[in-house]
Each structure stands twice: as structure tokens, then as C-alpha cells.
KEKE-3310 file (N, C-alpha, C; in steps of 0.2 Angstrom, whole numbers, plus 5000, padded with zeros to 4 digits):
npx = (5355:5350:5358:5361:5364:5371:5367:5369:5355:5348:5336:5324:5324:5324:5311:5302:5305:5300:5287:5282:5283:5274:5262:5264:5261:5273:5287:5299:5313:5311:5308:5320:5329:5323:5325:5340:5344:5338:5345:5358:5357:5358:5367:5383:5391:5405:5420:5429:5421:5411:5420:5424:5411:5409:5418:5416:5403:5401:5414:5419:5425:5410:5414:5409:5405:5398:5390:5386:5381:5370:5362:5359:5350:5340:5336:5322:5317:5307:5309:5319)
npy = (4554:4566:4580:4591:4608:4624:4642:4659:4670:4684:4693:4696:4689:4676:4678:4678:4666:4658:4662:4658:4644:4640:4645:4636:4624:4617:4609:4622:4618:4609:4618:4627:4616:4613:4626:4627:4615:4619:4631:4625:4617:4624:4629:4636:4650:4649:4657:4662:4663:4672:4683:4685:4688:4699:4707:4708:4713:4724:4732:4748:4754:4745:4728:4721:4713:4719:4710:4702:4713:4715:4703:4704:4714:4709:4698:4690:4696:4690:4676:4672)
npz = (5272:5285:5292:5306:5303:5307:5305:5300:5297:5289:5298:5292:5280:5286:5293:5282:5276:5285:5286:5273:5274:5283:5276:5265:5273:5278:5284:5290:5287:5276:5267:5266:5262:5250:5243:5243:5235:5224:5220:5219:5209:5197:5183:5186:5179:5168:5173:5164:5152:5155:5157:5144:5138:5145:5140:5126:5126:5134:5136:5130:5115:5108:5103:5092:5076:5061:5056:5068:5075:5068:5069:5082:5083:5074:5082:5091:5105:5113:5111:5119)
capx = (5356:5351:5363:5359:5369:5369:5369:5365:5352:5346:5330:5318:5324:5321:5303:5299:5305:5295:5279:5281:5283:5268:5258:5263:5260:5277:5292:5305:5319:5309:5308:5327:5332:5321:5329:5346:5343:5336:5351:5364:5355:5358:5374:5387:5394:5412:5422:5432:5416:5409:5425:5423:5405:5409:5423:5413:5396:5401:5418:5418:5419:5409:5419:5404:5406:5393:5385:5384:5376:5363:5360:5356:5345:5335:5334:5316:5318:5302:5311:5325)
capy = (4555:4572:4583:4598:4614:4631:4647:4665:4673:4690:4693:4698:4683:4670:4678:4677:4659:4655:4663:4653:4636:4639:4645:4630:4618:4612:4613:4627:4614:4607:4624:4628:4610:4614:4631:4626:4611:4623:4635:4621:4613:4629:4629:4642:4652:4648:4664:4664:4664:4678:4689:4685:4692:4708:4711:4709:4717:4729:4737:4752:4754:4737:4724:4717:4714:4720:4704:4701:4718:4715:4697:4705:4718:4705:4693:4691:4695:4684:4669:4671)
capz = (5279:5287:5297:5307:5302:5310:5300:5302:5291:5290:5301:5287:5276:5290:5293:5275:5274:5290:5283:5267:5275:5286:5271:5262:5277:5278:5289:5288:5285:5269:5262:5265:5259:5242:5239:5242:5230:5218:5219:5218:5203:5191:5181:5186:5173:5168:5173:5157:5146:5158:5155:5137:5136:5146:5134:5120:5125:5139:5135:5124:5111:5107:5098:5088:5069:5058:5056:5075:5077:5063:5071:5088:5080:5071:5086:5094:5112:5116:5110:5124)
cpx = (5355:5356:5360:5364:5365:5372:5367:5363:5350:5338:5324:5318:5321:5314:5300:5299:5300:5288:5278:5280:5277:5262:5257:5261:5267:5283:5297:5312:5318:5310:5315:5330:5330:5325:5335:5347:5343:5342:5356:5363:5356:5366:5377:5391:5402:5415:5425:5427:5413:5413:5423:5417:5406:5414:5420:5407:5397:5407:5417:5425:5417:5412:5414:5405:5399:5387:5382:5380:5369:5359:5356:5350:5339:5332:5327:5318:5313:5305:5316:5323)
cpy = (4562:4573:4589:4603:4619:4635:4653:4668:4680:4689:4692:4691:4677:4671:4677:4669:4655:4656:4658:4646:4636:4640:4638:4624:4614:4614:4617:4623:4611:4613:4626:4623:4612:4620:4630:4621:4615:4627:4630:4617:4616:4629:4636:4644:4651:4656:4666:4666:4671:4684:4690:4690:4698:4711:4713:4714:4724:4734:4742:4753:4746:4734:4719:4718:4717:4716:4702:4706:4718:4708:4699:4709:4715:4700:4695:4690:4690:4678:4668:4667)
cpz = (5280:5292:5299:5306:5306:5305:5303:5296:5293:5293:5296:5282:5280:5291:5287:5274:5279:5288:5277:5269:5279:5281:5267:5266:5277:5282:5285:5284:5278:5264:5261:5261:5251:5238:5238:5236:5224:5216:5217:5211:5196:5190:5183:5179:5174:5168:5167:5151:5148:5157:5148:5135:5139:5141:5129:5120:5130:5139:5130:5121:5109:5102:5095:5080:5067:5057:5063:5077:5073:5066:5078:5087:5078:5076:5090:5100:5116:5115:5115:5130)
residu = (UNK:UNK:UNK:UNK:UNK:UNK:UNK:UNK:UNK:UNK:UNK:UNK:UNK:UNK:UNK:UNK:UNK:UNK:UNK:UNK:UNK:UNK:UNK:UNK:UNK:UNK:UNK:UNK:UNK:UNK:UNK:UNK:UNK:UNK:UNK:UNK:UNK:UNK:UNK:UNK:UNK:UNK:UNK:UNK:UNK:UNK:UNK:UNK:UNK:UNK:UNK:UNK:UNK:UNK:UNK:UNK:UNK:UNK:UNK:UNK:UNK:UNK:UNK:UNK:UNK:UNK:UNK:UNK:UNK:UNK:UNK:UNK:UNK:UNK:UNK:UNK:UNK:UNK:UNK:UNK)
# end
């Protein structure tokens, strides 16, 4: 069941969304629906894991073992 909602958007964002909807030949509501579904389907990062990654990779000095450092250097960035 669909429900009507009201929200505030930046003018340029709304303009771009309307243009995209016209270009794709579909209603603005459908474009917003798809965008929101796509956003909600992505997994959120666990805050504890994000903090642990920050502490491991972003704090100084880096807290990597030599084996971890070597693995990062040998990793093929194109495989990510």
C-alpha cells in the first residue's frame, strides 16, 4: 500500500531527480522509491567494526603486524 509523505529536498537535488525521471520516462515518485529502496538494501556498517578499523588503519602509529602489512602490499587492488 502506498502512502503520501512530505519532505524537504535541496532545490538542485529535486531538479536533478525530476530531470532523471523525465529522461527515463517515469514518475518522480518511482525514481524516489527506487533510490530509497536501493539505499535501504545496502548493509550498514557495524559501528564497533568501523571503530576497530579506524583504530587499526588510521591512528598513528599504524598498528599492523609485519604479516598484515606484507599482505596489504601484496594485495591486488583490482580484485577489491
